[in-house]
N, CA, C and O of each residue as an XYZ file, in Angstrom:
364
protein
N       0.013    -19.361     -7.553
C       1.091    -18.596     -6.600
C       1.594    -19.740     -5.631
O       0.817    -20.577     -5.174
N       2.620    -19.723     -5.418
C       3.148    -20.617     -4.437
C       2.901    -19.983     -2.937
O       2.690    -18.815     -2.612
N       3.002    -21.135     -2.171
C       3.220    -20.571     -0.689
C       4.112    -19.501     -0.167
O       3.739    -18.684      0.675
N       5.323    -19.531     -0.700
C       6.251    -18.433     -0.488
C       5.918    -17.273     -1.072
O       6.361    -16.254     -0.541
N       5.181    -17.156     -2.132
C       4.690    -16.078     -3.080
C       3.622    -15.459     -2.249
O       3.638    -14.229     -2.203
N       2.817    -16.005     -1.670
C       1.757    -15.648     -0.981
C       2.263    -14.923      0.517
O       1.633    -14.009      1.049
N       3.284    -15.407      0.970
C       3.792    -15.139      2.301
C       4.699    -13.694      2.003
O       4.667    -12.724      2.760
N       5.368    -13.754      0.959
C       6.174    -12.552      0.617
C       5.267    -11.522      0.229
O       5.490    -10.411      0.711
N       4.293    -11.649     -0.537
C       3.167    -10.599     -0.779
C       2.598    -10.112      0.498
O       2.361     -8.905      0.544
N       2.338    -10.825      1.541
C       1.715    -10.339      2.751
C       2.875     -9.630      3.512
O       2.592     -8.667      4.225
N       4.051    -10.014      3.412
C       5.099     -9.102      4.013
C       5.481     -7.910      3.518
O       5.846     -6.960      4.211
N       5.406     -7.928      2.282
C       5.892     -6.765      1.467
C       4.427     -5.587      1.591
O       4.484     -4.361      1.692
N       3.347     -6.355      1.547
C       1.984     -5.546      1.824
C       2.001     -4.806      3.141
O       1.573     -3.654      3.226
N       2.502     -5.479      4.179
C       2.478     -4.997      5.380
C       3.480     -3.918      5.564
O       3.227     -2.952      6.284
N       4.754     -4.064      4.859
C       5.669     -2.938      4.877
C       5.147     -1.794      4.343
O       5.049     -0.762      5.007
N       4.740     -1.899      2.996
C       4.163     -0.896      2.372
C       3.060     -0.143      3.001
O       2.888      1.071      2.897
N       2.345     -0.955      3.648
C       1.065     -0.286      4.260
C       1.589      0.585      5.484
O       1.107      1.699      5.691
N       2.624      0.029      6.319
C       3.137      0.588      7.357
C       3.809      1.938      7.002
O       3.606      2.931      7.701
N       4.675      1.971      5.823
C       5.175      3.145      5.390
C       4.391      4.189      4.752
O       4.773      5.348      4.597
N       3.171      3.667      4.360
C       2.156      4.625      3.924
C       1.579      5.284      5.140
O       1.481      6.511      5.171
N       1.234      4.621      6.029
C       0.723      5.307      7.330
C       1.736      6.262      8.066
O       1.431      7.266      8.711
N       3.008      5.757      7.847
C       3.940      6.926      8.392
C       4.098      7.980      7.666
O       4.706      8.916      8.186
N       3.617      8.121      6.314
C       3.552      9.148      5.367
C       2.499     10.065      5.707
O       2.694     11.278      5.791
N       1.325      9.482      5.916
C       0.148     10.283      6.163
C       0.213     11.027      7.439
O       0.574     10.431      8.454
N      -0.140     12.412      7.480
C      -0.263     12.961      8.884
C      -1.514     12.600      9.781
O      -2.605     12.220      9.356
N      -1.205     12.762     10.912
C      -2.483     12.353     11.886
C      -2.731     10.826     12.156
O      -1.966      9.940     11.773
N      -3.856     10.629     12.841
C      -4.192      9.425     13.240
C      -5.331      8.840     12.170
O      -6.345      9.459     11.847
N      -4.977      7.608     11.721
C      -5.909      6.961     10.811
C      -6.713      5.823     11.571
O      -6.146      4.894     12.148
N      -8.020      5.978     11.519
C      -8.823      4.889     12.268
C      -9.168      3.643     11.311
O     -10.279      3.336     10.879
N      -8.019      3.046     11.103
C      -8.085      1.746     10.411
C      -7.341      0.704     11.070
O      -6.400      0.912     11.835
N      -7.862     -0.589     10.700
C      -7.376     -1.761     11.297
C      -6.038     -2.191     10.571
O      -5.832     -1.863      9.402
N      -5.110     -2.959     11.329
C      -3.931     -3.467     10.805
C      -4.198     -4.330      9.697
O      -3.492     -4.218      8.695
N      -5.118     -5.176      9.734
C      -5.419     -6.035      8.651
C      -5.812     -5.177      7.259
O      -5.348     -5.438      6.149
N      -6.629     -4.253      7.510
C      -6.936     -3.436      6.200
C      -5.699     -2.703      5.953
O      -5.671     -2.394      4.761
N      -4.795     -2.347      6.497
C      -3.573     -1.714      6.215
C      -2.831     -2.630      5.305
O      -2.396     -2.334      4.192
N      -2.730     -3.870      5.961
C      -1.942     -5.035      5.015
C      -2.591     -5.177      3.800
O      -1.908     -5.165      2.776
N      -3.920     -5.324      3.728
C      -4.820     -5.551      2.496
C      -4.508     -4.437      1.516
O      -4.179     -4.724      0.365
N      -4.604     -3.076      1.954
C      -4.388     -2.110      1.091
C      -2.934     -1.921      0.662
O      -2.617     -1.461     -0.434
N      -2.092     -2.301      1.585
C      -0.596     -2.325      1.063
C      -0.296     -3.434     -0.023
O       0.435     -3.221     -0.991
N      -0.933     -4.651      0.230
C      -0.748     -5.797     -0.901
C      -1.446     -5.215     -2.202
O      -0.838     -5.311     -3.269
N      -2.613     -4.656     -2.162
C      -3.064     -4.035     -3.548
C      -2.301     -3.104     -4.165
O      -2.092     -3.149     -5.377
N      -1.729     -2.005     -3.234
C      -0.874     -1.007     -3.685
C       0.301     -1.511     -4.109
O       0.857     -0.942     -5.048
N       0.855     -2.569     -3.557
C       2.147     -3.176     -4.066
C       1.957     -3.683     -5.437
O       2.720     -3.421     -6.366
N       0.892     -4.431     -5.522
C       0.498     -4.973     -7.018
C       0.381     -3.817     -7.953
O       1.168     -3.814     -8.900
N      -0.372     -2.948     -7.859
C      -0.611     -1.952     -8.778
C       0.472     -0.907     -8.861
O       0.507     -0.190     -9.862
N       1.372     -0.754     -7.884
C       2.478      0.009     -8.169
C       3.497     -0.503     -8.801
O       4.257      0.236     -9.427
N       3.691     -1.896     -8.742
C       4.708     -2.535     -9.643
C       4.255     -2.572    -10.943
O       5.141     -2.461    -11.790
N       2.947     -2.715    -11.403
C       2.413     -2.574    -12.675
C       2.623     -1.308    -13.221
O       3.060     -1.304    -14.372
N       2.404     -0.141    -12.637
C       2.424      1.103    -13.121
C       3.993      1.243    -13.277
O       4.418      1.841    -14.266
N       4.745      0.796    -12.482
C       6.395      1.154    -12.569
C       6.921      0.483    -13.944
O       7.714      1.038    -14.705
N       6.282     -0.967    -14.170
C       6.669     -1.554    -15.277
C       6.155     -0.797    -16.661
O       6.869     -0.691    -17.659
N       5.043     -0.378    -16.579
C       4.333      0.492    -17.590
C       5.161      1.774    -17.825
O       5.259      2.240    -18.960
N       5.699      2.293    -16.860
C       6.326      3.635    -16.914
C       7.730      3.459    -17.679
O       8.253      4.321    -18.386
N       8.238      2.188    -17.406
C       9.571      1.804    -18.036
C      10.763      1.560    -16.906
O      11.974      1.476    -17.108
N      10.100      1.481    -15.761
C      10.978      1.189    -14.576
C      11.097     -0.489    -14.519
O      10.204     -1.180    -14.028
N      12.161     -0.962    -15.014
C      12.396     -2.437    -15.079
C      12.928     -2.850    -13.708
O      13.327     -2.032    -12.879
N      12.909     -4.053    -13.539
C      13.599     -4.796    -12.143
C      14.994     -4.616    -12.330
O      15.554     -4.879    -13.394
N      15.567     -4.176    -11.331
C      16.846     -3.994    -11.370
C      17.690     -5.017    -10.339
O      17.001     -5.789     -9.671
N      18.980     -5.054    -10.196
C      19.534     -5.996     -9.273
C      19.633     -5.324     -7.955
O      20.001     -5.999     -6.994
N      19.309     -3.908     -7.782
C      19.260     -3.197     -6.480
C      18.138     -3.073     -6.091
O      17.337     -3.962     -6.378
N      17.734     -2.000     -5.356
C      16.535     -1.639     -4.755
C      15.791     -0.784     -5.822
O      16.429      0.141     -6.325
N      14.633     -0.976     -6.179
C      13.804     -0.187     -7.090
C      13.329      1.178     -6.384
O      12.199      1.014     -5.924
N      13.700      2.146     -6.207
C      13.164      3.114     -5.323
C      12.023      3.837     -5.980
O      11.114      4.385     -5.356
N      12.139      3.799     -7.270
C      10.743      4.419     -7.908
C       9.579      3.633     -7.796
O       8.465      4.057     -7.490
N       9.940      2.269     -8.102
C       8.615      1.429     -7.692
C       8.301      1.360     -6.316
O       7.154      0.950     -6.142
N       8.902      1.610     -5.303
C       8.840      1.715     -3.943
C       7.885      2.821     -3.916
O       6.741      2.609     -3.514
N       8.284      4.092     -4.342
C       7.570      5.544     -4.203
C       6.088      5.348     -4.803
O       5.099      5.899     -4.320
N       6.064      4.425     -6.002
C       4.694      4.466     -6.556
C       3.984      3.511     -5.396
O       2.884      3.834     -4.948
N       4.559      2.512     -5.009
C       3.667      1.631     -4.014
C       3.330      2.333     -2.635
O       2.346      2.039     -1.955
N       4.138      3.164     -2.350
C       3.712      3.682     -1.048
C       2.937      4.805     -1.266
O       2.063      5.062     -0.438
N       3.121      5.645     -2.394
C       2.007      6.603     -2.632
C       0.690      6.061     -2.708
O      -0.187      6.555     -2.000
N       0.395      4.964     -3.591
C      -0.704      4.337     -3.826
C      -1.506      3.855     -2.625
O      -2.733      3.937     -2.569
N      -0.640      3.288     -1.553
C      -1.072      2.799     -0.423
C      -1.467      4.069      0.535
O      -2.407      4.004      1.328
N      -0.800      5.014      0.404
C      -1.144      6.320      1.266
C      -2.506      6.793      0.907
O      -3.393      7.073      1.714
N      -2.586      6.858     -0.491
C      -3.994      7.295     -1.012
C      -5.045      6.491     -0.556
O      -6.071      6.946     -0.051
N      -4.777      5.159     -0.747
C      -5.943      3.988     -0.310
C      -6.443      4.188      0.946
O      -7.630      4.347      1.228
N      -5.177      4.171      1.963
C      -5.485      4.283      3.351
C      -6.087      5.676      3.688
O      -6.941      5.743      4.574
N      -5.720      6.695      3.084
C      -6.332      8.004      3.454
C      -7.980      7.920      2.855
O      -8.866      8.289      3.625
N      -8.266      7.545      1.802
C      -9.451      7.131      1.229
C     -10.307      6.375      2.026
O     -11.460      6.774      2.189
N      -9.927      5.354      2.542
C     -10.382      4.353      3.456
C     -10.802      4.967      4.674
O     -11.968      4.929      5.065
N      -9.751      5.605      5.355
C     -10.064      6.206      6.470
C     -10.929      7.343      6.492
O     -11.520      7.653      7.527
N     -11.058      8.033      5.353
C     -11.903      9.163      5.228
C     -13.227      8.743      5.112
O     -14.072      9.355      5.766
N     -13.581      7.769      4.367
C     -14.962      7.460      3.991
C     -15.404      6.472      5.034
O     -16.606      6.348      5.268
N     -14.403      5.683      5.746
C     -14.982      4.948      6.902
C     -15.544      5.997      7.978
O     -16.674      5.954      8.466
N     -14.511      6.990      8.273
C     -15.074      8.063      9.334
C     -16.412      8.721      9.185
O     -17.134      9.100     10.107
N     -16.678      8.817      7.718
C     -17.857      9.656      7.414
C     -19.126      8.636      7.475
O     -20.269      9.033      7.698
N     -18.837      7.491      7.285
C     -19.662      6.495      7.414
C     -20.366      6.292      8.851
O     -21.554      6.042      9.056
N     -19.456      6.441      9.680
C     -19.831      6.076     11.174
C     -20.537      7.407     11.676
O     -21.401      7.291     12.545
N     -20.260      8.508     11.242
C     -20.712      9.828     11.857
C     -22.335      9.933     11.449
O     -22.719      9.721     10.298
N     -23.227     10.285     12.541
C     -24.405     10.535     12.143
C     -24.898     11.715     11.376
O     -24.075     12.629     11.429
N     -25.861     11.978     10.745
C     -26.122     13.102      9.899
C     -26.677     14.024     10.867
O     -27.039     15.146     10.514
């Protein structure tokens, strides 16, 4: 992967992560770095799922692919925030 590919993956991951946090209700106790990491992973997995479903790359905006990516990122952030909150609370 080239340097421009890595930079674009980080930017897209950050955008997907921020969109996912906007979709989730309430406040998530999660760092910005973890939001970007989850966003990058969700973007990669969402792209793969969209290709498997039959949504090919188009000349315009791939809205279905973005929905997959944001949905996966929202689930990932929700799970991370939920498990992270449970791990910090004493029994």
